[in-house]
C-alpha positions in Angstrom: 0.2 0.1 0.1 1.3 3.4 -1.1 2.2 6.3 1.6 3.1 9.8 1.3 3.9 12.7 3.8 0.7 14.7 2.2 -1.8 11.8 3.6 -0.4 12.4 7.1 -1.8 15.4 8.1 -5.3 14.5 7.3 -4.9 11.1 9.2 -3.7 13.4 12.5 -6.6 15.8 11.7 -9.1 12.9 11.7 -7.7 10.9 14.7 -7.7 14.4 16.5 -11.6 15.0 15.7 -12.5 11.6 16.6 -10.5 11.3 20.0 -12.1 14.4 21.0 -15.3 13.4 20.3 -14.7 10.0 22.3 -12.6 11.2 25.0 -10.9 7.9 25.8 0.0 -28.4 15.7 0.8 -25.9 19.1 1.8 -27.8 22.4 1.6 -26.1 25.7 2.3 -27.3 29.0 -1.2 -27.9 30.9 -2.0 -28.0 34.6 -5.3 -28.9 36.2 -5.6 -25.7 38.8 -5.3 -23.4 35.7 -8.6 -21.5 34.3 -9.2 -21.3 30.8 -11.0 -18.7 29.3 -12.9 -18.4 26.0 -12.6 -15.0 24.1 -15.2 -14.7 21.5 -14.6 -11.7 18.7 -18.3 -10.5 17.9 -17.5 -7.3 16.1 -14.7 -5.6 14.5 -15.6 -2.0 12.8 -13.8 0.1 10.6 -14.3 3.8 11.7 -11.2 5.3 9.7 -8.3 2.8 7.7 -5.0 3.8 8.0 -4.7 4.9 4.4 -7.6 6.6 3.5 -9.3 10.0 4.5 -12.3 10.2 5.9 -15.5 10.5 3.3 -16.9 12.9 5.5 -14.7 15.4 5.3 -15.4 15.7 1.8 -19.1 14.8 2.0 -21.6 17.4 0.8 -19.1 19.5 -0.9 -19.4 20.2 -5.2 -16.3 18.9 -7.0 -14.4 20.4 -9.7 -12.9 18.3 -12.2 -9.3 18.2 -13.5 -6.7 17.0 -11.5 -4.7 20.0 -12.7 -6.9 21.8 -9.9 -5.2 19.8 -7.4 -1.9 21.4 -7.8 -3.0 24.9 -7.7 -4.0 24.1 -4.5 -1.7 22.1 -2.5 1.6 22.8 -4.8 1.9 19.1 -6.0 0.4 17.6 -3.3 3.5 16.5 -1.6 5.1 19.0 0.5 4.7 20.8 4.0 2.3 21.4 4.9 -0.3 19.7 2.6 -3.2 17.8 3.6 -3.6 19.5 6.9 -4.3 22.8 5.2 -6.5 20.8 2.6 -8.4 19.0 5.1 -8.8 22.8 7.2 -10.0 24.3 3.7 -12.3 21.2 2.9 -14.0 21.5 6.3 -14.5 25.4 5.3 -16.3 24.5 2.6 -13.3 24.6 -0.3 -14.5 22.8 -3.4 -11.0 23.1 -4.4 -9.8 21.3 -1.2 -12.8 18.6 -1.5 -11.1 18.1 -5.1 -7.8 17.5 -3.5 -9.1 15.0 -1.1 -11.0 13.1 -3.6 -7.4 12.9 -5.7 -5.3 11.9 -2.7 -8.0 9.3 -1.4 -8.5 7.7 -4.9 -5.2 7.4 -5.8 -3.2 6.5 -2.5 -5.4 3.9 -0.6 -8.8 3.9 0.6 -8.6 0.4 2.5 -6.8 -1.4 5.1 -5.3 -4.6 4.4 -5.9 -6.2 7.8 -4.7 -9.2 10.1 -6.3 -10.0 13.2 -3.9 -11.6 16.0 -4.7 -12.6 19.8 -1.5 -13.3 21.8 0.6 -13.5 18.7 -1.6 -16.0 17.1 -3.2 -15.2 13.7 -6.7 -15.7 13.7 -7.9 -13.1 10.8 -7.7 -14.2 7.7 -7.9 -17.6 7.9 -6.4 -18.0 4.3 -4.9 -15.4 2.3 -2.6 -12.4 3.2 -5.2 -10.0 4.4 -8.6 -9.0 4.9 -9.8 -5.7 3.3 -11.3 -3.6 5.4 -13.1 0.0 4.2 -14.2 2.9 6.1 -17.8 2.4 8.0 -17.4 -1.6 7.2 -18.5 -4.2 10.1 -17.6 -7.6 10.3 -18.8 -10.3 12.7 -16.0 -12.9 12.5 -17.0 -15.1 15.5 -13.4 -15.6 16.2 -12.8 -17.7 19.2 -9.6 -18.5 21.2 -8.2 -19.5 24.8 -6.5 -17.6 27.1 -5.5 -17.3 30.8 -6.6 -13.9 32.5 -5.3 -11.4 30.0 -5.6 -11.5 26.5 -4.4 -8.7 23.4 -5.9 -8.3 20.5 -3.5 -6.8 17.9 -4.9 -5.4 14.5 -1.8 -5.5 11.7 -1.7 -3.8 8.2 -0.5 -6.3 5.8 2.4 -4.9 3.5 3.8 -6.7 0.6 6.7 -4.3 -0.1 7.6 -3.9 3.9 7.3 -5.0 6.8 3.8 -4.9 8.4 2.5 -1.8 10.1 1.1 -1.9 13.9 -2.7 -0.6 13.9 -2.8 -1.0 17.3 -4.2 -3.2 19.9 -6.5 -3.8 23.2 -6.4 -5.6 26.1 -8.8 -7.8 28.1 -8.5 -8.6 31.8 -10.9 -11.6 32.7 -9.2 -12.3 35.7 -12.0 -10.9 38.0 -14.4 -12.8 36.7 -15.9 -16.1 38.4 -15.8 -19.6 36.7 -19.1 -19.7 34.0 -19.7 -15.8 34.3 -20.1 -14.2 30.7 -18.9 -10.7 30.3 -19.2 -8.6 26.9 -17.0 -5.8 26.4 -18.8 -3.4 23.4 -16.9 -1.4 21.0 -13.7 -1.2 22.3 -11.4 1.4 20.9 -8.2 0.7 19.0 -6.3 3.5 17.9 -2.9 3.3 15.5 0.0 3.9 17.8 1.9 5.6 14.6 0.3 9.0 13.6 1.3 7.6 10.2 -1.2 5.1 10.5 -4.0 6.9 12.2 -6.8 4.1 11.7 -9.7 3.9 14.2 -11.4 0.6 14.9 -14.1 -0.4 17.3 -14.4 -4.3 18.6 -17.0 -5.9 20.5 -15.9 -9.2 22.3 -16.8 -11.3 24.8 -15.4 -13.6 27.2 -16.8 -16.8 28.8 -15.0 -17.6 32.1 -13.7 -21.2 32.4 -14.7 -22.3 28.9 -11.6 -22.1 27.1 -9.7 -25.2 25.7 -5.9 -24.4 26.2 -4.8 -27.1 23.8 -4.5 -24.7 20.8 -2.7 -22.1 23.0 0.9 -21.6 21.6 3.7 -21.8 24.2 6.1 -19.7 22.4 5.9 -16.4 20.8 8.2 -14.2 18.8 8.1 -10.1 18.8 9.0 -7.6 16.7 9.0 -3.9 16.4 5.4 -3.6 14.9 4.0 -7.7 16.0 4.4 -10.4 17.8 3.7 -14.3 16.1 3.1 -17.6 17.5 5.8 -20.1 17.1 4.9 -23.6 16.4 8.8 -25.1 17.8 10.1 -24.8 21.6 11.9 -21.2 21.8 10.8 -20.5 18.3 13.3 -22.5 16.7 13.2 -22.4 12.9 10.6 -19.8 12.9 10.6 -17.7 10.2 10.7 -14.1 10.9 9.9 -12.4 7.5 7.0 -10.6 8.7 8.9 -9.1 11.9 10.8 -5.8 12.0 13.8 -6.3 13.8 16.0 -3.4 15.7 19.0 -2.9 17.4 17.7 -1.4 20.3 16.0 -4.1 22.3 13.9 -1.5 24.3 12.3 -0.9 20.9 10.8 -4.3 20.5 7.3 -5.0 21.6 6.4 -6.3 24.8 5.2 -9.9 25.0 1.6 -10.7 25.0 -0.1 -10.9 28.2 -0.2 -14.4 30.0 3.7 -14.9 28.0 7.1 -13.6 29.7 10.1 -12.6 28.0 12.6 -15.5 27.5 15.6 -14.4 25.4 16.6 -12.2 22.5 17.2 -13.7 19.3 20.2 -11.8 17.7 20.9 -11.7 14.1 24.5 -10.3 13.1 25.0 -7.6 10.9 27.9 -6.7 8.3 29.1 -3.2 9.0 26.3 -1.9 11.1 24.7 -2.7 14.6 23.5 -6.0 14.9 19.5 -6.4 15.2 17.0 -8.7 17.7 13.8 -9.9 18.0 12.5 -11.3 21.4 10.8 -14.4 22.4 8.1 -15.4 24.6 7.5 -18.3 26.6 3.8 -18.7 28.2 3.8 -18.6 32.1 4.3 -21.8 33.5 2.3 -22.4 36.4 3.3 -25.7 37.7 1.9 -26.8 41.2 4.2 -25.2 43.9 7.6 -26.6 44.3 7.2 -25.6 48.1 4.3 -27.7 49.2 2.9 -28.2 53.1 -0.6 -29.4 52.0 -3.2 -26.4 52.7 -0.3 -24.0 53.6 0.4 -20.2 52.8 3.9 -20.2 52.8 6.3 -17.3 52.4 7.9 -17.7 48.8 11.2 -16.4 50.6 11.2 -18.3 53.6 9.2 -21.8 53.4 9.6 -22.4 57.3 7.0 -19.6 57.6 3.2 -20.1 56.9 0.0 -18.2 57.5 -1.5 -18.9 60.9 -4.3 -17.4 62.6 -3.3 -15.5 65.7 -5.7 -16.9 68.5 -7.4 -20.4 68.9 -11.3 -20.8 68.2 -13.2 -19.3 65.5 -14.3 -15.3 66.8 -14.5 -13.2 64.1 -11.6 -10.7 64.1 -8.8 -13.5 64.6 -5.8 -12.1 62.9 -3.5 -13.5 60.2 0.0 -13.5 60.6 3.3 -15.4 60.0 4.7 -18.3 62.3 6.6 -21.4 62.3 4.9 -23.8 59.8 6.3 -26.6 62.3 4.3 -25.1 65.0 0.8 -25.2 66.1 -2.2 -27.5 65.2 -3.6 -28.0 61.9 -6.6 -25.9 62.6 -4.4 -22.8 62.9 -2.5 -22.4 60.0 -4.3 -24.8 57.0 -6.9 -23.1 54.4 -8.2 -23.7 50.9 -8.3 -21.1 48.1 -11.0 -21.2 45.9 -10.2 -19.9 42.4 -13.7 -19.4 41.5 -15.3 -17.8 44.1 -12.1 -15.9 45.4 -12.6 -17.0 48.8 -9.7 -18.5 51.1 -11.3 -20.5 53.8 -10.1 -22.3 56.9 -10.0 -25.6 56.3 -11.1 -26.9 59.9 -14.0 -24.1 59.8 -15.2 -23.4 55.9 -17.5 -20.9 57.6 -14.7 -18.6 58.2 -12.7 -16.4 55.4 -9.9 -14.2 54.8 -11.6 -10.6 55.2 -9.7 -7.3 54.9 -10.7 -5.4 58.2 -11.9 -1.9 57.1 -13.4 -0.6 53.8 -11.8 1.5 51.4 -8.2 0.5 50.0 -5.7 2.4 52.3 -2.5 0.7 52.8 -2.2 -1.1 56.0 -5.4 -2.5 55.7 -5.1 -5.9 58.3 -6.4 -9.3 57.2 -8.5 -11.4 59.6 -10.9 -14.4 59.7 -14.6 -13.1 59.4 -17.9 -15.3 58.5 -17.7 -15.8 54.7 -21.5 -14.9 54.6 -20.9 -11.6 55.8 -19.3 -8.4 53.8 -19.5 -7.5 50.4 -17.6 -9.2 47.7 -14.8 -6.7 47.9 -13.8 -7.5 51.3 -13.0 -10.9 50.8 -12.5 -11.9 47.6 -8.8 -12.8 46.2 -7.0 -13.8 43.4 -3.8 -16.0 43.4 -1.3 -15.5 41.1 1.1 -18.8 41.0 3.7 -17.0 38.5 4.5 -13.9 40.3 3.4 -15.3 43.8 1.1 -12.3 44.4 -2.4 -12.7 46.4 -4.6 -9.6 45.0 -7.7 -8.2 46.0 -10.0 -9.4 43.4 -12.0 -6.0 43.2 -8.5 -4.0 43.2 -5.5 -5.6 41.9 -3.2 -3.3 42.5 -3.5 -4.3 46.0 -1.6 -7.4 47.8 -1.1 -9.0 50.6 2.3 -8.1 52.3 3.6 -8.9 55.5 4.1 -5.5 58.0 7.8 -5.8 58.9 11.0 -7.1 57.3 12.5 -10.1 58.6 11.2 -13.3 59.7 10.4 -13.0 63.4 7.0 -14.8 64.1 4.2 -13.0 64.4 4.8 -10.6 61.4 1.2 -9.2 60.3 -0.5 -9.4 57.2 -2.0 -6.8 55.4 -2.7 -5.1 52.0 -0.3 -3.0 50.6 0.5 -1.5 47.0 1.8 -4.6 44.7 4.3 -2.3 43.3 5.8 -0.9 46.3 8.7 -3.2 48.2 11.0 -6.1 47.7 9.5 -9.4 46.6 10.3 -11.2 50.1 7.5 -9.0 51.4 4.4 -10.1 49.2 5.5 -13.3 47.6 3.7 -16.3 48.8 3.2 -20.2 48.0 -0.7 -21.9 48.1 -0.1 -25.5 48.2 -3.8 -27.1 47.7 -4.3 -30.6 48.6 -7.6 -31.3 48.8 -6.8 -34.5 47.0 -5.5 -37.5 49.1 -5.1 -39.9 46.2 -2.7 -39.8 43.5 -4.5 -40.6 40.3 -8.1 -41.0 41.7 -11.3 -39.2 40.6 -12.9 -38.5 43.9 -15.9 -37.0 44.6 -15.7 -33.2 45.6 -18.5 -33.6 48.1 -17.5 -36.8 49.7 -13.5 -37.6 49.5 -14.1 -41.1 50.5 -15.8 -42.0 47.3 -13.9 -42.3 44.2 -14.3 -43.6 40.5 -13.7 -47.4 40.3 -14.4 -49.7 37.2 -17.1 -52.3 38.4 -15.5 -55.6 37.1 -11.9 -57.1 37.0 -10.0 -57.4 33.8 -10.1 -55.2 30.9 -13.1 -56.2 28.7 -14.6 -53.4 26.5 -17.8 -52.1 28.5 -16.7 -52.1 31.8 -18.7 -49.5 33.5 -17.6 -46.9 35.8 -19.3 -46.1 39.3 -18.6 -44.9 42.5 -16.8 -47.0 45.2 -15.0 -46.3 48.7 -11.7 -45.2 47.6 -10.2 -47.6 50.3 -11.8 -51.0 48.6 -10.2 -52.5 45.8 -6.7 -52.9 44.1 -5.0 -50.1 42.6 -6.0 -51.5 38.9 -9.6 -50.7 40.2 -9.4 -47.1 40.8 -6.6 -45.4 39.3 -6.8 -42.9 36.1 -4.7 -40.3 34.1 -6.3 -37.5 32.6 -4.3 -35.9 29.6 -5.4 -32.4 28.9 -3.7 -32.6 25.8 -5.7 -35.1 24.7 -8.8 -35.2 26.4 -8.4 -39.0 27.5 -8.8 -40.1 30.7 -6.9 -43.8 30.8 -6.6 -46.5 33.0 -3.4 -46.1 34.7 -3.0 -49.9 34.7 -3.8 -50.3 31.3 -3.5 -47.1 29.0 -5.1 -48.8 26.1 -8.4 -48.4 28.0 -10.1 -44.8 28.1 -13.7 -43.7 29.5 -16.0 -44.0 26.6 -19.8 -42.4 26.5 -21.6 -45.4 25.9 -23.9 -44.3 22.9 -23.6 -41.8 20.4 -25.4 -38.5 20.6 -26.2 -36.1 23.6 -29.1 -37.6 25.5 -28.9 -37.4 29.4 -28.2 -40.6 30.7 -25.4 -41.8 28.4 -23.4 -44.1 30.2 -19.5 -43.8 31.1 -17.7 -46.8 30.7 -14.3 -48.3 29.4 -13.4 -49.2 25.9 -10.5 -48.9 23.5 -8.6 -45.8 23.4 -8.1 -46.3 19.6 -11.6 -47.0 18.8 -14.7 -44.2 18.1 -14.8 -41.0 17.2 -13.3 -38.2 19.4 -16.4 -36.7 20.7 -17.1 -40.0 22.6 -14.0 -40.2 24.4 -12.3 -36.5 25.0 -13.2 -34.9 28.4 -12.3 -31.5 29.8 -11.8 -31.1 33.5 -12.5 -28.1 35.1 -10.7 -27.8 38.3 -12.1 -24.3 39.1 -15.9 -25.8 39.2 -15.1 -29.3 39.4 -16.8 -30.3 36.5 -15.7 -33.1 34.1 -17.3 -32.0 30.3 -17.6 -33.7 27.3 -15.1 -31.6 24.9 -17.2 -31.8 21.8 -20.5 -30.7 24.0 -19.4 -28.7 27.2 -23.1 -28.7 28.1 -22.9 -32.1 29.1 -20.9 -33.0 32.4 -20.2 -36.4 34.5 -23.0 -36.8 36.9 -23.6 -39.6 39.7 -26.9 -41.5 38.7 -28.4 -41.1 42.4 -28.2 -39.1 45.3 -26.6 -40.3 48.0 -23.0 -42.1 48.8 -23.8 -45.7 48.5 -21.5 -47.9 46.4 -22.2 -48.9 42.8 -23.6 -45.0 42.4 -23.2 -45.2 38.3 -21.4 -42.3 36.3 -23.1 -41.0 33.4 -24.0 -37.7 31.1 -26.5 -35.3 31.9 -26.6 -31.5 31.9 -24.3 -29.8 33.4 -26.9 -27.0 34.4 -28.7 -29.7 36.2 -28.7 -31.0 39.7 -26.7 -29.9 42.7 -23.1 -29.5 43.0 -22.5 -32.8 44.9 -24.0 -34.5 42.0 -21.5 -33.5 39.5 -17.8 -32.0 40.9 -14.7 -33.7 40.9 -11.5 -33.5 42.0 -8.8 -35.3 39.6 -5.1 -35.3 41.3 -2.5 -36.2 38.7 
């Protein structure tokens, strides 16, 4: 697409007016504790393309004929001050200026050759080099991408003659949503960062919390100055960089997308001039914490120190402070963090939760125990980030749990303070969840004494899956391996056997039994486990979940598919421990 300096002034003119009016085969390591959300880009509207002059500037003015007239107004239409003056005169009603704008608009562009990326992954177009977008045009692409916590939508203009241009981006933060929430962002504004491009777009998108499938999310991304691109190989090995603009100044390279961290710079030696670089980013790693005493909250900088309640008993107002992990009874120091609700509950008394002591967000607000049923959500909901170790206020992510004083003396109070303040040892923590007591078991969340068993010994196809006492039977009867990448749930003692639904279709009551992993279509045997909700869903139909057939906890209760929206939580929530 051709550019000329005379076009720049008009772009600035238009963007300034609009802004004043607006006034505003990938693989990745997946762990069961993650919540993946689903982004749907519902519409993209081109208010103003990067290359064109807005039609409304010229609308309603009388045109003169003859290109020669253009040179009389603009002096060959190329130098300073050029189009800024033309746009000004056109707005005042100059027919000659209108003629000049029409000439430039018709000869130098009028459409964007659009590429859409989400966290570096190209999602539009699915074929071809670009999608043509004109001023006023709206498309409804229904693009869906899975992500974790935050996602960046980037607009790129394809340029066959040089590196692609950055038309701007917008970031959506869904970390505050609860599992199964649906939220829509209407007409998010995307402005090009460079005055040479000057485009304006509106994007409408929604997020379904907990509905994402991480298996298509790239683990590696490579970034130049204008855009990032996804890499299919580890460390972006052999990834073509032809569409990326390299730079000699590392700080000029684009930041990693949300959910990714800087891994390394890739250096490209140059002859007689300075070397140039690209940035390589890696998806955030969220392995279960290396330090881990079950259901403790430990200091990341000193694993010997844990969150304790200050006093025995369960009176409201019991302070939370640091104390030796080895000291005190379990009821003093064991907690359960529920990522779906944001509550941090006392394991020994789940009616008590971590609350901030006072309303507002002043630094120094104490953390203590209070009834979970009391107070607004902003008083008691938290977000734990395993990558940073921060425990943030869900309603104000700029505030984090800090210890009050330096050092590691017992009795150091836990309170809220700015996340940006203080050293890492003041504010980083490890939450080790251990509600699961049996590796490779699938337990009932509402009754950890009950596990998934196969009904009969041996490995014949059709062996039913039902609930039975976790303490009963040999390991081959009750140990399973869930593979998030394939969606298969395999028998640990015989990996050729997988959980299948018994019949085709999606009628309620479809039995779950063992069958050969190699047999049947993917819709018969692939599942998604959501650790936040405890649901095990059909990957091909996420409205269907594993349910126990009957109420109560008698042995022999069958496992079958039923609507996820139906029944109490105790009927359909499970814990998978790998």
